Structures are given as C-alpha cells and as structure tokens.
Biotite code that builds the C-alpha atoms (Angstrom):
import biotite.structure as struc

atoms = struc.array([
    struc.Atom([13.866, 55.703, 4.605], chain_id="A", res_id=1, res_name="UNK", atom_name="CA", element="C"),
    struc.Atom([12.323, 53.399, 6.946], chain_id="A", res_id=2, res_name="UNK", atom_name="CA", element="C"),
    struc.Atom([9.947, 51.744, 4.391], chain_id="A", res_id=3, res_name="UNK", atom_name="CA", element="C"),
    struc.Atom([12.496, 51.057, 1.871], chain_id="A", res_id=4, res_name="UNK", atom_name="CA", element="C"),
    struc.Atom([14.772, 49.377, 4.719], chain_id="A", res_id=5, res_name="UNK", atom_name="CA", element="C"),
    struc.Atom([11.816, 47.362, 5.879], chain_id="A", res_id=6, res_name="UNK", atom_name="CA", element="C"),
    struc.Atom([10.763, 46.289, 2.227], chain_id="A", res_id=7, res_name="UNK", atom_name="CA", element="C"),
    struc.Atom([14.747, 45.953, 1.537], chain_id="A", res_id=8, res_name="UNK", atom_name="CA", element="C"),
    struc.Atom([14.745, 43.221, 4.324], chain_id="A", res_id=9, res_name="UNK", atom_name="CA", element="C"),
    struc.Atom([11.165, 41.565, 3.562], chain_id="A", res_id=10, res_name="UNK", atom_name="CA", element="C"),
    struc.Atom([12.456, 41.186, -0.001], chain_id="A", res_id=11, res_name="UNK", atom_name="CA", element="C"),
    struc.Atom([15.596, 39.499, 1.471], chain_id="A", res_id=12, res_name="UNK", atom_name="CA", element="C"),
    struc.Atom([13.636, 37.252, 3.656], chain_id="A", res_id=13, res_name="UNK", atom_name="CA", element="C"),
    struc.Atom([11.525, 35.991, 0.553], chain_id="A", res_id=14, res_name="UNK", atom_name="CA", element="C"),
    struc.Atom([14.982, 35.395, -1.395], chain_id="A", res_id=15, res_name="UNK", atom_name="CA", element="C"),
    struc.Atom([16.093, 33.398, 1.600], chain_id="A", res_id=16, res_name="UNK", atom_name="CA", element="C"),
    struc.Atom([13.289, 31.426, 1.812], chain_id="A", res_id=17, res_name="UNK", atom_name="CA", element="C"),
    struc.Atom([13.004, 30.709, -1.878], chain_id="A", res_id=18, res_name="UNK", atom_name="CA", element="C"),
    struc.Atom([16.685, 29.474, -1.878], chain_id="A", res_id=19, res_name="UNK", atom_name="CA", element="C"),
    struc.Atom([15.852, 27.262, 0.879], chain_id="A", res_id=20, res_name="UNK", atom_name="CA", element="C"),
    struc.Atom([12.831, 25.843, -0.717], chain_id="A", res_id=21, res_name="UNK", atom_name="CA", element="C"),
    struc.Atom([14.943, 24.880, -3.545], chain_id="A", res_id=22, res_name="UNK", atom_name="CA", element="C"),
    struc.Atom([17.634, 23.588, -1.939], chain_id="A", res_id=23, res_name="UNK", atom_name="CA", element="C"),
    struc.Atom([14.874, 21.242, -0.266], chain_id="A", res_id=24, res_name="UNK", atom_name="CA", element="C"),
    struc.Atom([13.427, 20.422, -3.971], chain_id="A", res_id=25, res_name="UNK", atom_name="CA", element="C"),
    struc.Atom([17.075, 19.788, -5.103], chain_id="A", res_id=26, res_name="UNK", atom_name="CA", element="C"),
    struc.Atom([17.548, 17.547, -1.999], chain_id="A", res_id=27, res_name="UNK", atom_name="CA", element="C"),
    struc.Atom([14.856, 15.731, -2.839], chain_id="A", res_id=28, res_name="UNK", atom_name="CA", element="C"),
    struc.Atom([15.681, 14.776, -6.331], chain_id="A", res_id=29, res_name="UNK", atom_name="CA", element="C"),
    struc.Atom([19.051, 13.470, -4.676], chain_id="A", res_id=30, res_name="UNK", atom_name="CA", element="C"),
    struc.Atom([17.601, 11.355, -2.179], chain_id="A", res_id=31, res_name="UNK", atom_name="CA", element="C"),
    struc.Atom([15.063, 9.937, -4.941], chain_id="A", res_id=32, res_name="UNK", atom_name="CA", element="C"),
    struc.Atom([18.057, 9.282, -7.315], chain_id="A", res_id=33, res_name="UNK", atom_name="CA", element="C"),
    struc.Atom([19.772, 7.303, -4.157], chain_id="A", res_id=34, res_name="UNK", atom_name="CA", element="C"),
    struc.Atom([16.551, 5.114, -3.803], chain_id="A", res_id=35, res_name="UNK", atom_name="CA", element="C"),
    struc.Atom([16.412, 4.607, -7.177], chain_id="A", res_id=36, res_name="UNK", atom_name="CA", element="C"),
    struc.Atom([19.829, 2.549, -7.246], chain_id="A", res_id=37, res_name="UNK", atom_name="CA", element="C"),
    struc.Atom([18.600, 0.877, -3.951], chain_id="A", res_id=38, res_name="UNK", atom_name="CA", element="C"),
    struc.Atom([15.358, -0.327, -5.954], chain_id="A", res_id=39, res_name="UNK", atom_name="CA", element="C"),
    struc.Atom([17.355, -1.392, -8.658], chain_id="A", res_id=40, res_name="UNK", atom_name="CA", element="C"),
    struc.Atom([19.835, -3.268, -6.827], chain_id="A", res_id=41, res_name="UNK", atom_name="CA", element="C"),
    struc.Atom([16.916, -5.065, -4.767], chain_id="A", res_id=42, res_name="UNK", atom_name="CA", element="C"),
    struc.Atom([15.479, -5.614, -8.293], chain_id="A", res_id=43, res_name="UNK", atom_name="CA", element="C"),
    struc.Atom([12.174, -3.729, -6.585], chain_id="A", res_id=44, res_name="UNK", atom_name="CA", element="C"),
    struc.Atom([10.267, -2.793, -9.949], chain_id="A", res_id=45, res_name="UNK", atom_name="CA", element="C"),
    struc.Atom([7.279, -1.580, -8.452], chain_id="A", res_id=46, res_name="UNK", atom_name="CA", element="C"),
    struc.Atom([8.799, 1.640, -7.335], chain_id="A", res_id=47, res_name="UNK", atom_name="CA", element="C"),
    struc.Atom([10.717, 2.001, -10.075], chain_id="A", res_id=48, res_name="UNK", atom_name="CA", element="C"),
    struc.Atom([7.421, 1.452, -12.419], chain_id="A", res_id=49, res_name="UNK", atom_name="CA", element="C"),
    struc.Atom([5.959, 4.723, -10.051], chain_id="A", res_id=50, res_name="UNK", atom_name="CA", element="C"),
    struc.Atom([9.087, 6.820, -10.686], chain_id="A", res_id=51, res_name="UNK", atom_name="CA", element="C"),
    struc.Atom([9.776, 6.031, -14.496], chain_id="A", res_id=52, res_name="UNK", atom_name="CA", element="C"),
    struc.Atom([8.060, 8.298, -16.985], chain_id="A", res_id=53, res_name="UNK", atom_name="CA", element="C"),
    struc.Atom([5.680, 6.247, -19.150], chain_id="A", res_id=54, res_name="UNK", atom_name="CA", element="C"),
    struc.Atom([7.493, 7.951, -22.148], chain_id="A", res_id=55, res_name="UNK", atom_name="CA", element="C"),
    struc.Atom([11.360, 7.587, -20.399], chain_id="A", res_id=56, res_name="UNK", atom_name="CA", element="C"),
    struc.Atom([14.224, 6.376, -22.300], chain_id="A", res_id=57, res_name="UNK", atom_name="CA", element="C"),
    struc.Atom([17.268, 4.453, -21.177], chain_id="A", res_id=58, res_name="UNK", atom_name="CA", element="C"),
    struc.Atom([20.786, 4.418, -22.706], chain_id="A", res_id=59, res_name="UNK", atom_name="CA", element="C"),
    struc.Atom([23.186, 1.771, -21.996], chain_id="A", res_id=60, res_name="UNK", atom_name="CA", element="C"),
    struc.Atom([26.475, 0.631, -23.362], chain_id="A", res_id=61, res_name="UNK", atom_name="CA", element="C"),
    struc.Atom([24.244, -2.442, -24.780], chain_id="A", res_id=62, res_name="UNK", atom_name="CA", element="C"),
    struc.Atom([21.611, -0.663, -26.649], chain_id="A", res_id=63, res_name="UNK", atom_name="CA", element="C"),
    struc.Atom([18.834, 1.729, -25.824], chain_id="A", res_id=64, res_name="UNK", atom_name="CA", element="C"),
    struc.Atom([15.031, 1.323, -24.805], chain_id="A", res_id=65, res_name="UNK", atom_name="CA", element="C"),
    struc.Atom([12.017, 2.539, -22.894], chain_id="A", res_id=66, res_name="UNK", atom_name="CA", element="C"),
    struc.Atom([10.342, 2.293, -19.534], chain_id="A", res_id=67, res_name="UNK", atom_name="CA", element="C"),
    struc.Atom([8.731, -1.536, -20.264], chain_id="A", res_id=68, res_name="UNK", atom_name="CA", element="C"),
    struc.Atom([12.002, -2.772, -21.179], chain_id="A", res_id=69, res_name="UNK", atom_name="CA", element="C"),
    struc.Atom([14.305, -1.463, -18.556], chain_id="A", res_id=70, res_name="UNK", atom_name="CA", element="C"),
    struc.Atom([11.522, -2.740, -15.760], chain_id="A", res_id=71, res_name="UNK", atom_name="CA", element="C"),
    struc.Atom([11.980, -6.129, -17.854], chain_id="A", res_id=72, res_name="UNK", atom_name="CA", element="C"),
    struc.Atom([15.638, -6.122, -17.504], chain_id="A", res_id=73, res_name="UNK", atom_name="CA", element="C"),
    struc.Atom([15.949, -5.421, -13.844], chain_id="A", res_id=74, res_name="UNK", atom_name="CA", element="C"),
    struc.Atom([13.196, -7.736, -12.815], chain_id="A", res_id=75, res_name="UNK", atom_name="CA", element="C"),
    struc.Atom([14.343, -10.494, -15.034], chain_id="A", res_id=76, res_name="UNK", atom_name="CA", element="C"),
    struc.Atom([18.071, -9.971, -13.964], chain_id="A", res_id=77, res_name="UNK", atom_name="CA", element="C"),
    struc.Atom([19.196, -9.340, -17.735], chain_id="A", res_id=78, res_name="UNK", atom_name="CA", element="C"),
    struc.Atom([21.124, -6.518, -15.621], chain_id="A", res_id=79, res_name="UNK", atom_name="CA", element="C"),
    struc.Atom([21.706, -6.477, -12.093], chain_id="A", res_id=80, res_name="UNK", atom_name="CA", element="C"),
    struc.Atom([22.539, -3.393, -10.389], chain_id="A", res_id=81, res_name="UNK", atom_name="CA", element="C"),
    struc.Atom([24.613, -4.661, -7.498], chain_id="A", res_id=82, res_name="UNK", atom_name="CA", element="C"),
    struc.Atom([25.681, -1.556, -5.961], chain_id="A", res_id=83, res_name="UNK", atom_name="CA", element="C"),
    struc.Atom([26.286, 1.839, -7.233], chain_id="A", res_id=84, res_name="UNK", atom_name="CA", element="C"),
    struc.Atom([29.075, 3.521, -5.222], chain_id="A", res_id=85, res_name="UNK", atom_name="CA", element="C"),
    struc.Atom([28.399, 7.514, -5.804], chain_id="A", res_id=86, res_name="UNK", atom_name="CA", element="C"),
    struc.Atom([31.301, 9.401, -5.555], chain_id="A", res_id=87, res_name="UNK", atom_name="CA", element="C"),
    struc.Atom([29.693, 12.878, -6.997], chain_id="A", res_id=88, res_name="UNK", atom_name="CA", element="C"),
    struc.Atom([25.910, 14.082, -7.623], chain_id="A", res_id=89, res_name="UNK", atom_name="CA", element="C"),
    struc.Atom([25.276, 17.611, -9.186], chain_id="A", res_id=90, res_name="UNK", atom_name="CA", element="C"),
    struc.Atom([21.908, 18.933, -10.190], chain_id="A", res_id=91, res_name="UNK", atom_name="CA", element="C"),
    struc.Atom([21.129, 21.472, -12.644], chain_id="A", res_id=92, res_name="UNK", atom_name="CA", element="C"),
    struc.Atom([17.130, 22.726, -12.153], chain_id="A", res_id=93, res_name="UNK", atom_name="CA", element="C"),
    struc.Atom([14.993, 24.483, -14.770], chain_id="A", res_id=94, res_name="UNK", atom_name="CA", element="C"),
    struc.Atom([11.895, 25.048, -14.132], chain_id="A", res_id=95, res_name="UNK", atom_name="CA", element="C"),
    struc.Atom([10.314, 21.431, -13.785], chain_id="A", res_id=96, res_name="UNK", atom_name="CA", element="C"),
    struc.Atom([13.281, 19.991, -15.173], chain_id="A", res_id=97, res_name="UNK", atom_name="CA", element="C"),
    struc.Atom([16.006, 18.725, -13.039], chain_id="A", res_id=98, res_name="UNK", atom_name="CA", element="C"),
    struc.Atom([19.188, 17.105, -14.907], chain_id="A", res_id=99, res_name="UNK", atom_name="CA", element="C"),
    struc.Atom([21.333, 14.910, -12.171], chain_id="A", res_id=100, res_name="UNK", atom_name="CA", element="C"),
    struc.Atom([24.557, 14.026, -12.773], chain_id="A", res_id=101, res_name="UNK", atom_name="CA", element="C"),
    struc.Atom([26.295, 10.979, -10.889], chain_id="A", res_id=102, res_name="UNK", atom_name="CA", element="C"),
    struc.Atom([29.838, 9.834, -11.291], chain_id="A", res_id=103, res_name="UNK", atom_name="CA", element="C"),
    struc.Atom([29.581, 6.019, -9.690], chain_id="A", res_id=104, res_name="UNK", atom_name="CA", element="C"),
    struc.Atom([31.525, 2.953, -9.539], chain_id="A", res_id=105, res_name="UNK", atom_name="CA", element="C"),
    struc.Atom([29.108, 0.494, -10.618], chain_id="A", res_id=106, res_name="UNK", atom_name="CA", element="C"),
    struc.Atom([28.877, -3.120, -9.870], chain_id="A", res_id=107, res_name="UNK", atom_name="CA", element="C"),
    struc.Atom([26.280, -5.122, -12.124], chain_id="A", res_id=108, res_name="UNK", atom_name="CA", element="C"),
    struc.Atom([25.897, -8.821, -13.411], chain_id="A", res_id=109, res_name="UNK", atom_name="CA", element="C"),
    struc.Atom([25.478, -8.633, -16.805], chain_id="A", res_id=110, res_name="UNK", atom_name="CA", element="C"),
    struc.Atom([25.029, -11.788, -19.190], chain_id="A", res_id=111, res_name="UNK", atom_name="CA", element="C"),
    struc.Atom([25.823, -13.753, -16.083], chain_id="A", res_id=112, res_name="UNK", atom_name="CA", element="C"),
    struc.Atom([29.353, -11.772, -15.485], chain_id="A", res_id=113, res_name="UNK", atom_name="CA", element="C"),
    struc.Atom([30.081, -9.769, -12.880], chain_id="A", res_id=114, res_name="UNK", atom_name="CA", element="C"),
    struc.Atom([31.647, -5.986, -13.775], chain_id="A", res_id=115, res_name="UNK", atom_name="CA", element="C"),
    struc.Atom([32.420, -2.993, -12.187], chain_id="A", res_id=116, res_name="UNK", atom_name="CA", element="C"),
    struc.Atom([32.499, -0.014, -14.597], chain_id="A", res_id=117, res_name="UNK", atom_name="CA", element="C"),
    struc.Atom([33.246, 3.856, -13.680], chain_id="A", res_id=118, res_name="UNK", atom_name="CA", element="C"),
    struc.Atom([30.279, 5.908, -15.308], chain_id="A", res_id=119, res_name="UNK", atom_name="CA", element="C"),
    struc.Atom([28.819, 9.318, -15.304], chain_id="A", res_id=120, res_name="UNK", atom_name="CA", element="C"),
    struc.Atom([25.403, 8.872, -15.446], chain_id="A", res_id=121, res_name="UNK", atom_name="CA", element="C"),
    struc.Atom([22.884, 11.447, -16.654], chain_id="A", res_id=122, res_name="UNK", atom_name="CA", element="C"),
    struc.Atom([19.209, 11.177, -15.082], chain_id="A", res_id=123, res_name="UNK", atom_name="CA", element="C"),
    struc.Atom([16.459, 13.714, -15.896], chain_id="A", res_id=124, res_name="UNK", atom_name="CA", element="C"),
    struc.Atom([13.747, 14.192, -13.947], chain_id="A", res_id=125, res_name="UNK", atom_name="CA", element="C"),
    struc.Atom([10.571, 16.039, -15.072], chain_id="A", res_id=126, res_name="UNK", atom_name="CA", element="C"),
    struc.Atom([7.818, 17.346, -12.319], chain_id="A", res_id=127, res_name="UNK", atom_name="CA", element="C"),
    struc.Atom([4.317, 16.258, -13.099], chain_id="A", res_id=128, res_name="UNK", atom_name="CA", element="C"),
    struc.Atom([1.425, 17.077, -10.673], chain_id="A", res_id=129, res_name="UNK", atom_name="CA", element="C"),
    struc.Atom([3.730, 17.230, -8.046], chain_id="A", res_id=130, res_name="UNK", atom_name="CA", element="C"),
    struc.Atom([5.838, 14.228, -8.276], chain_id="A", res_id=131, res_name="UNK", atom_name="CA", element="C"),
    struc.Atom([9.149, 13.535, -9.782], chain_id="A", res_id=132, res_name="UNK", atom_name="CA", element="C"),
    struc.Atom([9.502, 11.545, -12.770], chain_id="A", res_id=133, res_name="UNK", atom_name="CA", element="C"),
    struc.Atom([12.635, 9.808, -14.239], chain_id="A", res_id=134, res_name="UNK", atom_name="CA", element="C"),
    struc.Atom([12.259, 10.325, -18.269], chain_id="A", res_id=135, res_name="UNK", atom_name="CA", element="C"),
    struc.Atom([15.740, 9.589, -19.253], chain_id="A", res_id=136, res_name="UNK", atom_name="CA", element="C"),
    struc.Atom([19.030, 7.663, -17.846], chain_id="A", res_id=137, res_name="UNK", atom_name="CA", element="C"),
    struc.Atom([22.201, 7.251, -19.936], chain_id="A", res_id=138, res_name="UNK", atom_name="CA", element="C"),
    struc.Atom([25.073, 5.603, -18.694], chain_id="A", res_id=139, res_name="UNK", atom_name="CA", element="C"),
    struc.Atom([28.309, 7.294, -19.745], chain_id="A", res_id=140, res_name="UNK", atom_name="CA", element="C"),
    struc.Atom([31.604, 4.747, -19.583], chain_id="A", res_id=141, res_name="UNK", atom_name="CA", element="C"),
    struc.Atom([34.393, 7.243, -17.869], chain_id="A", res_id=142, res_name="UNK", atom_name="CA", element="C"),
    struc.Atom([38.094, 5.671, -18.919], chain_id="A", res_id=143, res_name="UNK", atom_name="CA", element="C"),
    struc.Atom([40.073, 7.317, -16.020], chain_id="A", res_id=144, res_name="UNK", atom_name="CA", element="C"),
    struc.Atom([39.090, 7.977, -12.375], chain_id="A", res_id=145, res_name="UNK", atom_name="CA", element="C"),
    struc.Atom([38.611, 11.606, -11.630], chain_id="A", res_id=146, res_name="UNK", atom_name="CA", element="C"),
    struc.Atom([39.707, 11.556, -8.069], chain_id="A", res_id=147, res_name="UNK", atom_name="CA", element="C"),
])
C-alpha cells in the first residue's frame, strides 16, 4: 500500500511539473506575440525576419502574401501598425503548433490614412529546433465590440 501511495504522489508531482512547463511555454508564446506587436509598431524588421517562418503567410483586409512582402510592407510603412491594444489572448497548443488568438483594437496608418479597427488576429506558431516561428497571421475585422 505504501508503494502505491508513493507512486501516486510521484505521478501527481510529475503531472504538476508537466503542466507548469506547458504553462511556461504558453506564456512564452504570449510574450513573443506581444513583442511582435512592438516590433511591428517600431518597424523593427530584424527580429521580425527571425520570427517569421520562411513559408509564412499573412492575410489582411487588402490581400494575402508571404514573408518577404510582409517585411517589405512593414519596413516601407505601407501598413504602419502604430498601436495594438490587446483585449484578450488565448492559446491552443497542439504538439509543436500553437494557435494564438488576439482580440485587439489596431491603430494603423494605411495608404496615408490613420484608421482604427477591432480585429480578431489569428497567429499560428510552429516550434522548430527549439524556437517558435510565426507561420501564419490572419486579421478578421470584428463588427461589434465584445466587452
């Protein structure tokens, strides 16, 4: 009986450590996403180039494109992501893939015009060689606030 109890306690401790590691990994993804918004706001393309997967895809209200064009759009200010006010964040992890949803108010300059839109932004991250890479980012405009 003592052996069963000891084994049960060890199993519970192992489970707790596993959840703690998962929570830390999820938090790492959330922080990486927040940093991404800062880099985009500052038009800092160097860390974005490292973050974006080589085959990444971006879906905007005005079109879809890959990594090179997204970096160019940010660098040249074609879309200036001035400020993202993040209201909600959720992460769903499936093995080495993480799907992050951000509900944001995005203040941006597009075509010389300053606009604010409420978006649900879907970000898909894939873990490769220990690093999380953004593989897809899609903006869905929300018509009503979800307070």
